[in-house]
Residue, then its C-alpha position, 0 to 999 in steps of 0.5 A: m081273892t080270885r079263882d079260875a072259873d070252870p063252869t063244868r065243875r059247879r055241881f050245885v045251885a042253891a042253899g036255903g033258897t039263896v043262889l050259890g053258883t051260876a054256871l047255868a046257861g042264860c043266867s046273865g042276860t040284859s033287862g027286857g026293858d032296855s030302851g037302847a035295843t038296836a035293829t039287830d036286837a029287834t031282828t033277833d027278837e022277831q026271829s025268836t018267835d020262829a021255830p027253833s033251829a036244830t042247834d036251838a033244839g039241841t040246846d033246849e034238849a040238853t037243858a031239859t036233861d040237865a034239869a031232870a038230872s038235878y036233885t035237892a038235899s037238905i040238912a040243918p043248919v045249911g038248908e036246901v041245896t040243889f045239885e046239878s050232878p053228884p059231887e065228885r071231889i068231897f071235902a070232910i073235917m070230922t070222922h063221921h062225915a068221912d065215914m059216911a063218904l066211905s060207906l057210900g062208896r066214895g072214900d077215894d073221893l075225899t080231898a081232906v079229913y081231920a087227922p088223916a093218919y089217925n082216921d086212916s088207921l081207925l077206919s082201916a081197922f074196921a074195913a079190914r073185915l069187909d072184902g074189897v073195901s079199903v082206906d087210903w087217907t094218910d096223904l090227905y090235907d089235915s082239915w082241922n081249922p082249915s085255911k080258906e086258901r087251901l079250900y080254894a086250892l082243893d076245889s072240892d064239889v061239896h064240903l061235908a062239914d057243919p058251917a056252924n062248927v067251922l065258924a066256931m074254929d079260930a080261923w073263921a068268921e061268918d064272911d069266910v064261911a059264906e065266901v066258901r059257900d058262894e065261890i067254891a062249893p056248899w057246906f053240907g054237914n051237921t056236927l053239933s049233934d055229937r052231944y047236942r051242943d048249942p050252935p054259935a048265935a049266927y046259926a041258933e035259929r036254924y039249927e037242928h039236932y039229928d041222930l047219926w043215921g038221920i045225918f047219914e040219910r041227908v048226906a046220902a041224898a046230897l051224894d045221890e046215894r039213897e039206895r046205898y043208905s037204905a041198904l045199910a039202914d036195913v042192915r042196922a035195923a036187923l042188927l038192932d033187932t038181934v041185939e035188943a031182943d036178947l038184952p038182959p033186964e035193966g038191973e042185970r046190966p053192967t055199969v060202964a066207963m067210956m073214956l079217952p085216955s091221955t096219950a101220956e103215961d099218966s092217970q088222966y082220961w076224959p069220960y063220956d056218958v054212954t047214955a047221953d043224947g047225940f051220936f057220941a053214944a050211938h053204939t052204947r045207948p041202944l044197948g042199955a048200959r048204965d053210965a058209971f059216972d052218973g050222979m057223980d059231982g064234977v064229971g063232965d065231957a070237958d074235964p079230965l078225971d084221975y084214977e081216984a074218980l075212976l075207983e069211986a065210980d068203980p065200973d064193971v066195964i071200961f071202954v077205951l076209945g081209940g083202942v084199935v088205933d095205932t096211937y094207943d097200946m092196949p096191952a100197956i094201957r091194961e098194965r098201967f091200970r093193973s099196976d096202979p095202986v088205985a086203978g088196980d082196985v077197980t072192978a073192971v080192971q080186976e075182972g079183965r073187962v078193959y076193952a078197946q073201942g073205936t071212936r065216939h066220932q062214929g059214922p055209919l060203918l063204925n057204928l055198925f061194927q061198934l054195935e056188934m063189938t059193944a054187945k059182945q063186950l057188955y053181954p058175953d053170955r048172950f052174944g058171945e065172948w069178945p076176943t082179947y084185943e091187943s093190936g091190929p085190925y078188928p078181930e076176925l070172928s067166925d060166921d056163927e060169932r058175927l052179929l053183923d052181916y059183913d058180906r052185905v055191908a061190903e057189897v053195899v060199900r062196893g056197889d055190888f048189891e041189889s036193893d031189897 
């Protein structure tokens, strides 16, 4: 497979010390030990000891400027990547990486994302509360289990995707992952930190799990947006300080069932531990909620449960993942619970504490809003009541009801901010 080479498009140099792209001047010279040098070669060699011409000086100056503009970023399992300049075209698969691009003001530069319409609806619901921030991803390439040929056609400057996760997909082998890295652009992402999953054997020795904001910090370095990262990290720290300072004692905290319901009208749902390691629980773990399924036999992330198991767990609160996305109808979901002879007896259903949430595949923007909404859903007596949500964007809260500094977040995403 060949690709039209455009040296001006290569934005990277190396990953883990291995050369990926060589669009730099002087990378393809002949060996100095070649005994077949001609007189012209000798003359050229002699002239090389003289003072450089104006053209040479200009080239040297440009090379020095390019070298000064380059920068490095590192993430497991990729290793270190040196970028000649910030990537312009950004490929993503999972939501958390796409969210990171959006949070860094690069949402319009995405070339792909998994389930574009779903993610557009999801991120748009939250971005609606940020002045001057919008999402337009419905026409992007759906990058789940992407074809290698399409990656050549997209010609992205960086692939915000975890190569270990890509390797686990049906269409990919190690040689394919390496080819994309070498011939198109580097991989730069970490996905298996979602719930601290084990990587494929090829990546076992160099994999590392991070928290969500640890991944975000590294992605921000790759996109040369460190100041935006720092500003958003300060917003998160202030939000956590506000919430953690007013959490009730552990014994007074509710039990929670966080679930992804079936889109079919049946009683199946997939439970997720609100206390687990990994960024799936990055919005619930800091709030000290207790998982309703803790200690129950036969409960795992991969296996759906029914209403009998839900009644056995009897949570005080139910979080419906995807509830703010157009795919799900929250009034219908609540009515399904209420009208079912088993689910209708669950405490959360009887007390009207079935809440819409966003996604476990959260990036920084979703995480900030979900920390605010979750605090209100869990502890309304301390952080204010959460409005009953039926459809549409994230509910509009008055200034005195907000726990999150919306204006500051919007300024950072837009790039209209000053560093503290």
